[in-house]
C-alpha positions as CSV (number, residue, x, y, z in Angstrom):
1,M,-54.1,-32.1,-73.4
2,N,-51.2,-34.4,-73.9
3,G,-48.9,-31.5,-73.3
4,N,-50.5,-30.9,-69.9
5,L,-50.0,-34.6,-68.9
6,Q,-46.4,-34.5,-69.9
7,H,-45.9,-31.4,-67.8
8,L,-47.5,-33.0,-64.8
9,E,-45.3,-36.1,-65.2
10,Q,-42.2,-34.0,-65.3
11,E,-43.2,-32.1,-62.1
12,L,-43.9,-35.5,-60.3
13,T,-40.6,-36.8,-61.4
14,T,-38.9,-33.6,-60.1
15,L,-40.7,-33.8,-56.7
16,Q,-39.8,-37.5,-56.4
17,A,-36.1,-36.7,-57.0
18,Q,-36.3,-34.0,-54.4
19,L,-37.8,-36.4,-51.9
20,N,-35.2,-39.0,-52.6
21,D,-32.5,-36.3,-52.0
22,L,-34.1,-35.4,-48.6
23,Q,-34.6,-39.0,-47.1
24,P,-30.9,-39.9,-46.4
25,D,-30.6,-36.7,-44.5
26,Q,-33.5,-37.5,-42.3
27,L,-32.2,-41.1,-41.6
28,Q,-28.9,-39.7,-40.7
29,L,-30.6,-37.2,-38.4
30,V,-32.4,-40.0,-36.6
31,K,-29.2,-42.0,-36.2
32,K,-27.4,-38.9,-35.0
33,K,-30.0,-38.2,-32.4
34,N,-29.9,-41.9,-31.2
35,A,-26.2,-41.7,-31.0
36,E,-26.4,-38.5,-28.9
37,F,-28.9,-40.1,-26.6
38,R,-26.8,-43.3,-26.4
39,G,-23.8,-41.2,-25.5
40,K,-25.8,-39.5,-22.7
41,V,-27.0,-42.9,-21.4
42,V,-23.4,-44.2,-21.4
43,K,-22.2,-41.1,-19.6
44,E,-25.1,-41.5,-17.1
45,I,-24.1,-45.1,-16.4
46,L,-20.5,-44.3,-15.8
47,K,-21.2,-41.2,-13.8
48,T,-23.8,-42.7,-11.5
49,E,-21.6,-45.8,-11.0
50,T,-18.7,-43.6,-10.1
51,I,-20.8,-41.6,-7.5
52,Y,-22.2,-44.8,-6.2
53,V,-18.8,-46.4,-5.6
54,R,-17.6,-43.3,-4.0
55,D,-20.5,-43.3,-1.5
56,I,-20.2,-46.9,-0.5
57,K,-16.5,-46.5,0.0
58,L,-17.3,-43.5,2.2
59,C,-19.6,-45.7,4.2
60,Q,-16.8,-48.1,4.6
61,K,-14.3,-45.4,5.7
62,G,-16.7,-43.3,7.8
63,F,-18.8,-45.9,9.5
64,M,-17.3,-49.4,9.2
65,T,-13.8,-48.3,10.2
66,V,-14.9,-46.1,13.0
67,L,-17.2,-48.7,14.5
68,E,-14.6,-51.4,14.2
69,E,-12.1,-49.2,16.1
70,K,-14.6,-48.4,18.8
71,Q,-16.2,-51.9,19.0
72,H,-14.8,-52.7,22.5
73,E,-16.2,-49.5,24.0
74,I,-19.6,-50.0,22.3
75,N,-19.7,-53.6,23.5
76,E,-19.2,-52.4,27.1
77,I,-22.1,-50.0,26.6
78,L,-24.4,-52.6,25.2
79,A,-23.4,-55.1,28.0
80,R,-24.0,-52.5,30.7
81,Q,-27.4,-51.5,29.5
82,A,-28.6,-54.9,28.4
83,P,-31.3,-56.5,30.7
84,E,-29.8,-59.2,32.9
85,E,-31.0,-62.7,32.0
86,E,-29.7,-65.8,33.8
87,G,-27.5,-67.9,31.6
88,K,-27.4,-65.4,28.8
89,T,-24.6,-63.1,27.6
90,A,-25.4,-59.7,26.2
91,K,-24.6,-59.4,22.5
92,G,-22.0,-56.9,21.4
93,L,-21.9,-54.8,18.3
94,E,-22.9,-57.1,15.4
95,L,-21.0,-55.5,12.5
96,D,-21.4,-58.6,10.3
97,I,-25.2,-58.1,10.3
98,L,-25.2,-54.3,10.3
99,F,-23.0,-54.1,7.1
100,G,-23.4,-57.6,5.7
101,N,-21.1,-58.3,2.8
102,M,-20.5,-54.6,2.1
103,E,-16.8,-55.1,1.4
104,E,-17.6,-57.7,-1.2
105,V,-20.1,-55.3,-2.9
106,I,-17.4,-52.6,-2.9
107,N,-14.9,-54.8,-4.6
108,V,-17.4,-56.0,-7.2
109,S,-18.7,-52.5,-7.9
110,E,-15.2,-50.9,-8.1
111,N,-14.0,-53.6,-10.6
112,F,-17.2,-53.0,-12.6
113,M,-16.7,-49.2,-12.6
114,N,-13.1,-49.6,-13.8
115,S,-14.2,-51.9,-16.6
116,L,-16.9,-49.4,-17.7
117,A,-14.3,-46.5,-17.7
118,A,-12.0,-48.5,-19.8
119,A,-14.8,-49.4,-22.3
120,V,-15.9,-45.7,-22.6
121,E,-13.0,-43.4,-22.2
122,G,-11.0,-42.8,-25.4
123,N,-13.3,-45.0,-27.5
124,S,-15.8,-44.0,-30.2
125,S,-19.5,-45.0,-29.9
126,E,-18.9,-47.9,-32.2
127,Q,-16.1,-49.2,-29.9
128,Q,-17.9,-48.8,-26.6
129,F,-18.9,-52.4,-25.6
130,I,-21.0,-51.6,-22.5
131,G,-23.2,-54.7,-22.9
132,K,-20.1,-57.0,-23.0
133,C,-18.7,-55.2,-19.9
134,V,-21.9,-55.8,-18.0
135,M,-22.1,-59.5,-19.0
136,D,-18.4,-60.0,-17.9
137,H,-19.4,-58.9,-14.3
138,S,-23.0,-60.1,-14.2
139,S,-22.1,-63.3,-12.2
140,G,-20.2,-61.5,-9.5
141,I,-22.8,-58.7,-9.3
142,H,-25.6,-61.3,-8.9
143,S,-23.8,-63.2,-6.1
144,A,-22.7,-60.1,-4.1
145,Y,-25.9,-58.1,-4.4
146,A,-28.2,-61.0,-3.7
147,T,-26.5,-61.7,-0.4
148,Y,-26.5,-58.1,0.6
149,C,-30.2,-57.6,-0.2
150,R,-31.2,-60.7,1.8
151,N,-29.5,-59.2,4.9
152,H,-30.7,-55.6,4.4
153,D,-33.9,-55.9,6.4
154,D,-32.0,-57.4,9.4
155,A,-29.4,-54.7,9.1
156,I,-32.0,-51.9,9.2
157,A,-33.8,-53.5,12.2
158,L,-30.4,-53.7,14.0
159,L,-29.6,-50.1,13.1
160,E,-32.9,-48.9,14.6
161,K,-32.1,-50.8,17.8
162,Y,-28.6,-49.1,18.0
163,E,-30.0,-45.7,17.3
164,E,-32.3,-46.0,20.3
165,N,-29.2,-46.0,22.5
166,P,-27.9,-42.4,22.7
167,E,-24.3,-43.5,23.6
168,V,-24.1,-45.8,20.5
169,Q,-25.7,-43.1,18.4
170,E,-22.8,-40.8,19.3
171,Y,-20.3,-43.2,17.8
172,I,-22.5,-43.5,14.6
173,N,-22.6,-39.7,14.4
174,Q,-18.8,-39.5,14.6
175,G,-18.7,-41.5,11.3
176,L,-21.3,-39.3,9.8
177,E,-19.2,-36.2,10.4
178,L,-16.4,-37.7,8.4
179,V,-18.5,-38.2,5.2
180,R,-21.0,-35.4,5.5
181,Q,-18.8,-32.9,3.5
182,S,-18.4,-35.4,0.6
183,T,-21.9,-36.6,0.0
184,N,-25.5,-35.7,0.5
185,C,-26.4,-38.7,2.7
186,W,-27.4,-37.7,6.1
187,D,-27.6,-40.9,8.1
188,L,-26.2,-44.5,8.0
189,A,-29.5,-45.9,6.8
190,S,-29.3,-43.9,3.5
191,F,-25.9,-45.4,2.9
192,L,-27.0,-49.0,3.6
193,I,-29.9,-48.7,1.1
194,K,-27.7,-47.6,-1.8
195,P,-26.6,-51.1,-3.0
196,V,-30.3,-52.2,-3.0
197,Q,-31.3,-49.2,-5.0
198,R,-28.3,-49.6,-7.4
199,I,-28.9,-53.3,-8.3
200,L,-32.6,-52.5,-9.1
201,K,-31.5,-49.7,-11.5
202,Y,-29.2,-51.6,-13.7
203,H,-31.9,-53.2,-15.8
204,L,-33.5,-49.8,-16.4
205,L,-30.2,-48.4,-17.6
206,M,-29.7,-51.4,-19.9
207,A,-33.2,-50.9,-21.3
208,E,-32.5,-47.3,-22.0
209,L,-29.1,-48.1,-23.6
210,Y,-30.7,-50.8,-25.8
211,K,-33.4,-48.4,-26.9
212,Y,-30.9,-45.9,-28.4
213,T,-28.4,-48.5,-29.8
214,E,-28.7,-49.1,-33.5
215,E,-29.4,-52.5,-34.8
216,D,-26.1,-52.7,-36.7
217,H,-24.1,-51.7,-33.6
218,P,-21.7,-54.5,-32.7
219,D,-22.6,-54.3,-29.0
220,R,-26.4,-54.5,-29.4
221,P,-26.6,-58.4,-28.9
222,N,-24.5,-58.0,-25.7
223,I,-26.7,-55.2,-24.5
224,Q,-29.8,-57.4,-25.1
225,Q,-28.2,-60.2,-23.0
226,A,-27.2,-57.7,-20.3
227,L,-30.8,-56.4,-20.2
228,T,-32.1,-60.0,-19.7
229,A,-29.5,-60.8,-17.1
230,M,-30.1,-57.6,-15.1
231,T,-33.8,-58.0,-15.3
232,D,-33.6,-61.6,-14.0
233,I,-31.4,-60.4,-11.1
234,A,-33.9,-57.6,-10.2
235,N,-36.8,-60.1,-10.4
236,S,-35.1,-62.6,-8.2
237,I,-34.4,-60.0,-5.6
238,N,-37.9,-58.7,-5.7
239,E,-39.3,-62.2,-5.5
240,F,-37.2,-63.0,-2.5
241,K,-38.4,-59.8,-0.8
242,R,-42.0,-60.8,-1.6
243,R,-41.5,-64.3,-0.2
244,K,-39.9,-62.9,2.9
245,D,-42.7,-60.4,3.5
246,L,-45.2,-63.2,3.1
247,V,-43.4,-65.4,5.6
248,M,-43.0,-62.5,8.1
249,K,-46.7,-61.9,7.8
250,Y,-47.4,-65.3,9.5
251,R,-44.3,-65.3,11.8
252,K,-46.0,-63.8,14.8
253,P,-44.4,-64.5,18.3
254,G,-46.5,-65.9,21.1
255,Q,-50.1,-66.8,21.2
256,E,-52.8,-64.5,19.9
257,A,-55.4,-63.3,22.2
258,I,-58.9,-64.7,21.9
259,S,-60.2,-61.2,21.0
260,D,-57.7,-61.1,18.1
261,K,-58.8,-64.4,16.8
262,I,-62.5,-63.5,17.0
263,G,-61.8,-60.2,15.2
264,K,-60.4,-62.2,12.2
265,I,-63.6,-64.2,11.7
266,N,-65.5,-62.9,8.7
267,M,-67.3,-64.4,5.6
268,H,-64.0,-64.5,3.7
269,S,-62.2,-66.5,6.4
270,I,-65.1,-68.8,6.8
271,K,-65.3,-69.5,3.1
272,K,-61.5,-70.1,3.0
273,K,-61.6,-72.6,5.8
274,S,-64.6,-74.4,4.2
275,Q,-62.8,-74.7,0.9
276,R,-59.7,-76.0,2.6
277,M,-61.7,-78.6,4.5
278,N,-63.5,-79.7,1.4
279,Q,-60.2,-80.0,-0.5
280,K,-58.6,-82.0,2.4
281,I,-61.5,-84.4,2.3
282,T,-61.3,-84.9,-1.5
283,R,-57.6,-85.5,-1.2
284,I,-58.0,-88.1,1.5
285,T,-60.7,-89.9,-0.5
286,G,-58.6,-89.7,-3.7
287,L,-61.3,-87.7,-5.6
288,A,-58.9,-84.9,-6.5
289,A,-55.3,-84.5,-7.5
290,Q,-52.8,-83.1,-5.1
291,T,-49.5,-81.3,-5.5
292,I,-46.6,-83.3,-4.0
293,D,-43.1,-82.0,-3.3
294,D,-41.0,-85.0,-2.2
295,D,-38.0,-82.8,-1.4
296,F,-40.1,-80.7,1.0
297,D,-41.7,-83.8,2.6
298,K,-38.2,-85.3,3.2
299,M,-37.0,-82.0,4.7
300,E,-40.0,-81.7,7.0
301,R,-39.5,-85.2,8.3
302,R,-35.9,-84.4,9.1
303,F,-36.9,-81.2,10.9
304,R,-39.5,-83.0,13.0
305,V,-37.0,-85.9,13.9
306,I,-34.4,-83.4,15.1
307,E,-37.0,-81.6,17.2
308,K,-38.3,-84.8,18.7
309,T,-34.7,-86.0,19.5
310,I,-33.9,-82.7,21.2
311,K,-37.1,-82.8,23.3
312,I,-36.4,-86.4,24.4
313,F,-32.8,-85.4,25.4
314,V,-34.0,-82.4,27.4
315,T,-36.7,-84.5,29.1
316,D,-34.2,-87.2,30.0
317,I,-31.7,-84.7,31.4
318,N,-34.4,-83.0,33.6
319,S,-35.4,-86.4,34.9
320,Y,-31.8,-87.4,35.5
321,L,-31.2,-84.2,37.5
322,E,-34.3,-84.9,39.7
323,Q,-33.1,-88.5,40.3
324,L,-29.6,-87.3,41.1
325,K,-30.9,-84.7,43.5
326,T,-33.0,-87.4,45.3
327,A,-30.0,-89.8,45.4
328,T,-27.5,-87.2,46.8
329,S,-30.0,-86.0,49.3
330,A,-30.6,-89.6,50.5
331,E,-26.9,-90.2,50.8
332,A,-26.5,-87.0,52.8
333,Q,-29.3,-88.2,55.1
334,V,-27.6,-91.6,55.4
335,G,-24.4,-89.9,56.4
336,H,-26.2,-88.0,59.1
337,D,-27.9,-91.1,60.4
338,I,-24.6,-93.0,60.6
339,S,-23.0,-90.1,62.5
340,D,-25.9,-90.3,65.0
341,Y,-25.4,-94.0,65.3
342,Y,-21.7,-93.6,66.1
343,A,-22.2,-90.5,68.3
344,S,-20.9,-92.2,71.5
345,Q,-18.0,-94.2,69.9
346,S,-14.4,-93.3,69.7
347,N,-14.3,-93.4,65.8
348,L,-16.9,-90.7,65.5
349,H,-14.4,-88.3,63.9
350,D,-13.9,-90.6,60.9
351,V,-17.6,-91.2,60.6
352,N,-18.2,-87.4,60.6
353,K,-15.8,-87.1,57.6
354,Y,-18.1,-89.4,55.7
355,E,-21.1,-87.2,56.6
356,I,-19.2,-84.0,55.6
357,A,-18.3,-85.6,52.2
358,Q,-21.9,-86.6,51.5
359,R,-23.1,-83.1,52.4
360,H,-20.6,-81.6,50.1
361,L,-21.7,-83.9,47.3
362,A,-25.4,-83.1,47.9
363,N,-24.9,-79.3,48.2
364,K,-21.9,-77.9,46.5
365,L,-21.1,-80.4,43.8
366,Y,-24.7,-81.0,42.8
367,K,-25.4,-77.3,42.7
368,D,-22.3,-76.6,40.5
369,Y,-23.2,-79.5,38.3
370,T,-26.8,-78.4,37.8
371,I,-25.8,-74.8,37.1
372,F,-23.4,-75.9,34.4
373,V,-25.9,-78.2,32.8
374,Q,-28.6,-75.6,32.9
375,Q,-26.4,-72.9,31.3
376,R,-24.5,-75.0,28.8
377,V,-27.0,-77.7,27.9
378,L,-30.7,-77.0,28.9
379,S,-30.9,-73.3,28.2
380,P,-29.5,-73.4,24.7
381,L,-31.7,-76.4,23.8
382,E,-34.8,-74.9,25.3
383,S,-34.2,-71.7,23.3
384,L,-33.7,-73.7,20.2
385,L,-37.0,-75.5,20.8
386,N,-38.7,-72.2,21.1
387,M,-37.3,-71.2,17.7
388,F,-39.0,-74.2,16.2
389,E,-42.4,-72.7,16.9
390,G,-42.1,-70.2,14.0
391,P,-41.3,-72.9,11.4
392,H,-44.2,-75.0,12.7
393,K,-46.6,-72.1,12.0
394,L,-45.1,-71.6,8.6
395,I,-45.3,-75.2,7.7
396,Q,-49.0,-75.2,8.6
397,K,-49.5,-72.0,6.5
398,R,-47.7,-73.6,3.6
399,H,-50.1,-76.6,3.9
400,H,-53.1,-74.1,3.8
401,K,-51.6,-72.4,0.7
402,L,-51.2,-75.8,-0.9
403,L,-54.8,-76.6,-0.3
404,D,-55.8,-73.3,-1.8
405,Y,-53.7,-73.9,-4.9
406,D,-55.1,-77.4,-5.4
407,S,-58.6,-76.1,-4.9
408,C,-58.1,-73.4,-7.6
409,M,-56.7,-76.0,-10.0
410,S,-59.8,-78.1,-9.5
411,K,-62.0,-75.0,-10.2
412,V,-60.1,-74.3,-13.4
413,E,-60.8,-77.9,-14.6
414,K,-64.5,-77.7,-13.7
415,T,-65.2,-74.1,-15.0
416,K,-66.8,-74.1,-18.5
417,D,-68.0,-70.5,-18.7
418,K,-65.3,-68.5,-20.6
419,D,-66.2,-65.3,-18.8
420,K,-65.6,-66.9,-15.4
421,L,-62.6,-68.9,-16.6
422,K,-60.3,-65.9,-16.8
423,Q,-61.2,-64.9,-13.2
424,V,-60.6,-68.4,-11.9
425,K,-57.3,-68.6,-13.7
426,D,-56.2,-65.3,-12.1
427,E,-57.1,-66.7,-8.7
428,K,-55.1,-69.9,-9.5
429,E,-52.1,-67.8,-10.5
430,V,-52.3,-65.8,-7.2
431,A,-52.6,-69.1,-5.2
432,R,-49.7,-70.6,-7.1
433,K,-47.4,-67.6,-6.3
434,N,-48.4,-67.6,-2.7
435,Y,-47.8,-71.4,-2.3
436,E,-44.5,-71.3,-4.2
437,A,-43.3,-68.3,-2.3
438,M,-44.0,-70.1,1.0
439,N,-42.6,-73.4,-0.3
440,I,-39.4,-72.0,-1.7
441,Q,-38.7,-69.9,1.4
442,L,-39.2,-72.9,3.7
443,K,-37.0,-75.1,1.5
444,D,-34.3,-72.4,1.7
445,E,-34.5,-71.7,5.5
446,I,-35.5,-75.0,7.2
447,P,-32.3,-76.9,6.0
448,K,-30.2,-74.1,7.4
449,L,-32.2,-74.3,10.7
450,C,-31.7,-78.1,10.8
451,E,-27.9,-77.8,10.3
452,M,-27.7,-75.0,12.9
453,S,-29.8,-77.1,15.3
454,L,-27.6,-80.2,14.8
455,A,-24.5,-78.1,15.5
456,I,-26.0,-76.7,18.7
457,F,-27.3,-80.1,19.8
458,K,-23.9,-81.7,19.3
459,S,-22.2,-79.0,21.3
460,C,-24.7,-79.4,24.1
461,V,-24.2,-83.2,24.1
462,V,-20.4,-82.6,24.4
463,A,-21.0,-80.1,27.2
464,F,-23.2,-82.6,29.0
465,V,-20.5,-85.3,28.7
466,E,-17.9,-82.9,30.0
467,A,-20.2,-82.0,32.9
468,E,-20.6,-85.7,33.8
469,R,-16.8,-86.2,33.6
470,D,-16.0,-83.3,35.8
471,H,-18.8,-84.2,38.3
472,I,-17.7,-87.8,38.6
473,S,-14.1,-86.7,38.9
474,S,-15.0,-84.2,41.7
475,T,-17.1,-86.9,43.4
476,L,-14.2,-89.4,43.4
477,K,-11.8,-86.8,44.8
478,K,-14.1,-86.4,47.8
479,I,-14.8,-90.2,48.2
480,Y,-11.4,-91.7,47.7
481,P,-9.8,-90.1,50.8
482,L,-12.5,-91.9,52.9
483,L,-10.9,-95.2,52.0
484,E,-7.8,-94.2,53.9
485,L,-9.7,-93.6,57.1
486,S,-8.7,-96.0,60.0
487,I,-12.3,-97.2,60.4
488,V,-12.2,-98.5,56.8
489,Q,-8.6,-99.8,56.9
490,N,-9.2,-101.7,60.1
491,S,-12.3,-103.5,58.8
492,E,-11.8,-107.1,57.8
493,V,-15.0,-107.3,55.8
494,R,-14.2,-108.1,52.2
495,D,-17.5,-109.2,50.7
496,I,-19.9,-106.5,51.9
497,L,-23.2,-107.8,50.4
498,P,-22.8,-111.4,51.6
499,T,-21.8,-110.1,55.0
500,F,-24.8,-107.8,55.1
501,E,-27.1,-110.7,54.1
502,V,-25.7,-112.8,57.0
503,S,-26.2,-110.0,59.4
504,H,-29.7,-109.3,58.1
505,R,-30.7,-113.0,58.5
506,S,-29.2,-113.1,61.9
507,A,-31.2,-110.0,62.9
508,V,-34.3,-111.5,61.5
509,D,-33.7,-114.7,63.5
510,R,-33.3,-112.7,66.7
511,Q,-36.7,-111.2,66.1
512,Y,-38.3,-114.5,66.9
513,H,-37.2,-114.2,70.6
514,F,-40.0,-111.6,71.0
515,T,-43.4,-112.9,71.8
516,F,-45.1,-110.3,69.6
517,V,-43.3,-111.5,66.4
518,P,-45.6,-113.9,64.5
519,N,-44.3,-117.2,63.3
520,N,-44.7,-116.3,59.7
521,F,-42.7,-113.1,60.1
522,D,-40.2,-114.1,57.4
523,K,-42.7,-116.3,55.5
524,K,-42.8,-114.1,52.4
525,E,-39.0,-114.0,52.1
526,K,-38.7,-117.8,52.5
527,L,-41.6,-118.3,50.0
528,D,-40.0,-116.0,47.5
529,R,-36.7,-117.9,47.8
530,R,-38.4,-121.3,47.5
531,L,-40.4,-120.2,44.4
532,S,-37.3,-118.6,42.8
533,R,-35.4,-121.9,43.3
534,R,-38.1,-124.0,41.9
535,S,-38.9,-121.7,38.9
536,M,-36.1,-123.3,36.8
537,Q,-33.4,-125.9,37.1
538,P,-30.1,-124.2,38.3
539,V,-27.0,-124.3,36.2
540,P,-24.0,-126.3,37.7
541,P,-21.1,-124.1,38.9
542,P,-18.7,-123.3,36.1
543,T,-15.7,-124.4,38.1
544,K,-15.2,-128.1,38.9
545,P,-14.7,-129.2,42.5
546,S,-11.0,-129.3,43.6
547,Q,-9.4,-132.7,43.9
548,P,-8.9,-133.7,47.6
549,N,-5.3,-134.1,48.9
550,T,-4.0,-137.4,50.1
551,N,-4.7,-137.0,53.8
552,N,-7.8,-134.8,53.3
553,N,-6.6,-132.3,55.9
554,Q,-5.3,-128.7,55.9
555,S,-1.9,-128.7,54.0
556,E,1.4,-127.7,55.6
557,S,1.7,-124.8,53.1
558,H,-1.6,-123.4,54.4
559,R,-0.4,-123.6,58.0
560,G,2.8,-121.9,57.0
561,K,0.9,-119.0,55.4
562,L,-1.1,-118.5,58.6
563,E,2.0,-118.5,60.8
564,K,3.6,-115.8,58.7
565,R,0.3,-113.8,58.4
566,Y,-0.9,-113.8,62.1
567,P,0.9,-113.5,65.5
568,S,1.0,-116.6,67.7
569,E,-1.6,-115.2,70.1
570,R,-4.2,-115.1,67.2
571,L,-3.5,-118.7,66.0
572,F,-6.1,-121.2,67.2
573,L,-6.8,-124.9,66.6
574,A,-10.1,-126.6,65.7
575,A,-10.9,-128.8,68.7
576,S,-13.6,-130.6,66.7
577,D,-15.1,-130.8,63.2
578,F,-17.5,-128.0,62.2
579,R,-19.9,-128.1,59.3
580,A,-21.0,-124.7,57.9
581,K,-24.8,-124.3,57.9
582,E,-25.1,-120.7,56.8
583,P,-23.6,-118.5,54.1
584,M,-20.3,-117.0,55.2
585,E,-19.7,-119.8,57.7
586,L,-16.4,-121.8,57.3
587,S,-16.2,-125.6,57.7
588,L,-13.3,-126.9,59.8
589,R,-11.8,-130.3,60.5
590,K,-10.4,-131.3,63.8
591,G,-6.8,-130.1,64.1
592,D,-7.0,-127.3,61.5
593,T,-5.1,-124.2,62.3
594,V,-7.0,-120.9,61.9
595,G,-6.0,-117.2,62.3
596,I,-8.5,-115.0,64.2
597,I,-9.4,-112.0,62.1
598,K,-12.1,-110.6,64.4
599,Q,-13.7,-112.1,67.5
600,Q,-17.2,-111.0,66.7
601,D,-19.7,-111.0,63.8
602,P,-20.8,-107.8,61.8
603,T,-23.6,-107.1,64.3
604,G,-21.1,-107.0,67.2
605,G,-22.1,-110.4,68.6
606,E,-19.4,-112.6,70.0
607,N,-21.1,-116.0,69.4
608,R,-19.3,-116.2,66.0
609,W,-15.7,-115.4,65.1
610,Y,-14.4,-114.4,61.7
611,V,-11.4,-116.7,61.0
612,D,-8.9,-117.6,58.2
613,N,-7.9,-121.2,57.5
614,G,-5.3,-120.2,54.8
615,V,-7.7,-121.2,52.0
616,S,-10.8,-119.0,52.7
617,Q,-12.4,-116.9,55.4
618,G,-15.6,-117.3,57.3
619,F,-17.5,-117.4,60.6
620,V,-17.1,-120.3,63.1
621,P,-18.4,-120.6,66.7
622,P,-15.6,-120.0,69.3
623,S,-16.6,-123.1,71.1
624,V,-14.9,-125.3,68.5
625,L,-11.6,-123.4,68.8
626,Q,-8.8,-123.4,71.4
627,P,-5.5,-121.5,71.5
628,R,-2.7,-123.1,69.6
629,E,-0.4,-123.1,72.7
630,G,-2.3,-126.1,73.9
631,G,-0.8,-128.2,71.0
632,V,-2.4,-130.4,68.6
633,D,-2.6,-133.3,71.1
634,A,-4.8,-131.3,73.3
635,C,-7.5,-131.7,70.7
636,D,-7.4,-135.5,70.6
637,G,-10.0,-135.7,73.3
638,G,-12.4,-134.6,70.7
639,S,-16.1,-134.0,71.2
640,D,-19.2,-135.9,70.7
641,E,-19.9,-137.0,67.1
642,E,-22.2,-134.6,65.3
643,Q,-25.6,-136.0,64.1
644,P,-25.6,-136.6,60.3
645,V,-27.3,-134.1,58.1
646,Y,-29.4,-135.4,55.1
647,F,-30.5,-133.6,51.9
648,Y,-32.6,-134.6,48.9
649,A,-32.0,-133.9,45.2
650,E,-34.5,-131.4,43.6
651,W,-33.1,-132.0,40.1
652,S,-31.2,-134.6,38.3
653,F,-27.5,-134.2,37.8
654,E,-25.2,-136.2,35.6
655,A,-21.6,-136.7,36.9
656,T,-18.9,-135.6,34.5
657,G,-15.9,-137.0,36.4
658,P,-14.8,-139.7,38.9
659,T,-15.0,-137.3,41.8
660,E,-18.6,-136.3,41.1
661,L,-21.8,-138.2,42.1
662,S,-24.9,-138.5,39.8
663,L,-28.3,-137.4,41.3
664,N,-31.9,-138.3,40.5
665,P,-34.8,-136.1,41.7
666,G,-35.8,-137.1,45.2
667,M,-32.6,-139.1,45.9
668,V,-31.5,-138.7,49.6
669,V,-27.9,-138.1,50.4
670,R,-25.8,-137.5,53.5
671,L,-23.7,-134.4,53.8
672,V,-20.0,-135.1,54.3
673,S,-18.6,-131.7,53.6
674,D,-20.3,-128.5,52.4
675,T,-17.1,-127.4,50.6
676,D,-14.4,-129.0,48.5
677,V,-10.9,-129.2,49.7
678,E,-10.2,-125.6,48.6
679,G,-13.1,-124.3,50.6
680,N,-15.4,-123.8,47.5
681,S,-19.0,-123.9,48.9
682,E,-20.6,-124.3,45.4
683,W,-19.7,-128.0,45.5
684,W,-20.7,-130.3,48.4
685,L,-19.3,-133.7,49.2
686,V,-22.2,-136.2,49.8
687,A,-22.6,-139.9,50.4
688,H,-25.2,-142.3,49.1
689,E,-25.3,-146.1,49.5
690,G,-21.6,-146.3,50.2
691,Q,-20.5,-144.0,47.4
692,Q,-19.2,-140.5,47.9
693,G,-18.8,-137.7,45.4
694,Y,-19.2,-133.9,44.8
695,V,-22.6,-132.5,43.6
696,P,-23.7,-128.8,43.0
697,A,-25.0,-127.4,46.3
698,N,-27.8,-125.6,44.6
699,Y,-29.3,-128.9,43.4
700,L,-30.0,-130.0,47.0
701,A,-32.7,-129.2,49.6
702,R,-32.4,-130.0,53.3
703,I,-34.8,-132.6,54.7
704,P,-36.7,-130.8,57.5
């Protein structure tokens, strides 16, 4: 029995030794197989990268180069076949969108391929640091491919548009013929998709390489980092694509038809709207927590301020154009009326030039100005405002997704049933992803839209200022020559508004000669003047009255100026004193010399002459004048003494100098002169109880 046991123990020992001899061979076999698979993966990475770089360089050579060389011809084709729209220029071949940053992708990929080749060729498996090579280029790969993938959808949409044009398609086919013998790609779209496919394959290749790399391999930690980095890049690109698809789902142009809206009504939509309404009410009442993104709120406020500013600017310009049209049309009509008025007079030719100038302003210049403003200012801004409709819809949808997310969070907090809790958490996760996708996309795009909008708005403001400058310059070029016309040069009128006021009052006074004109015809105007005068105490004139000269008469220097300025036949003497009673009239003393500017008033009447006494100019009746040839002594006969004119003070006035006279309300004074010695009508010389002095004319009212 003992012998059998010993025999069995010896056999077990022998078998154990045999097993121990076989185990190292099996481990070596596994390592050998892993090394073989790893070598195949490394070759696959290098081979596919080489083919990929070859293909995208063929795309550059066969398509980008050809289209760049033929860009001028293609632009002419697109411009010729584009629909004509006023104020818009047809877009040419948009290579920057069609190929995106393909050249940057080529540079990054070629550098990466060369680094891979250097790490693989001539090195043993232990010396092939593929993971380190990937990590060295991961930053450049991420930047280049992320930009390219963001643009890819727009590139494909543009390519489809070009391929619908047979003439443009011919140029694309020319590039295809150059690359067809070197690759199995049969159209441009298959080339454009290659970078997107390649970047999404790197993490799979790294996972396969990591799987067959032994734990003691020196590159294994690098491969693990490369796998994480390439996975993150792929996830970020996929997430961007998901966000963009979600945004595009709600970015629908125009207004939906009522039938489409009715077709969307179902129990699910009704339930959603009800939940959102309940969530909104609980948020307002403070019964539920709400998710707040301060950065988004600040961005949204800026977006709305920019939109409002542009809308106000557009509205104001449209209003200004309407007012300018009304004003120029009225000026043209005035020019026509003036020409009709002067139809029978000798200076009609000069007047017609004014009418022609006003017609040119109302028609040619206004039309050119409005066309420029419409094309360079209003059309771009109106197009920009139309672009704002899409973000408005997305902001509203983002608000809805936020309400859904907050509602799901409230459900999670309230759900106690473990079976339902998992379902509610899943719903919350879906709501969170939808909200964050919309929120991140808007936070990425709206600031870009705001910056672009500000740039367009600033350029439009500059264009509007330039249009105003050019319009004003053109207007002045048409108006300035009118000042050289003889009808303007021969006019002695200097102060147009006061002269018009005098003429207007004179015309109103003449209306009273007609029996059908009521006595209160000008009652409202007089009442308005009286009320405006009594509404507040006037301010004394800023300039003090001039000091009288020793003899209180016209000085010799004034007479000398008149003799040099006017011929002898236009020099007259004042035969008697004359006190001005109306604006624009000139007070004279007996013996004053005056030069005759015009022997009629602005209305053509000859009962008042426009004269110059060397100090100021104004109207006087010709009855107080006589030709200077008669000599000063001829005036000595004089005329009957004028009746004194009395005024009363409406307000108190405190004299500030020896030549002034203090006033009390109601104080009666006698008018001595309605100007100072220099002809200033703002100060009157008055007398009261033996004293004389100057007072502000606007403090006095005439006693009826």
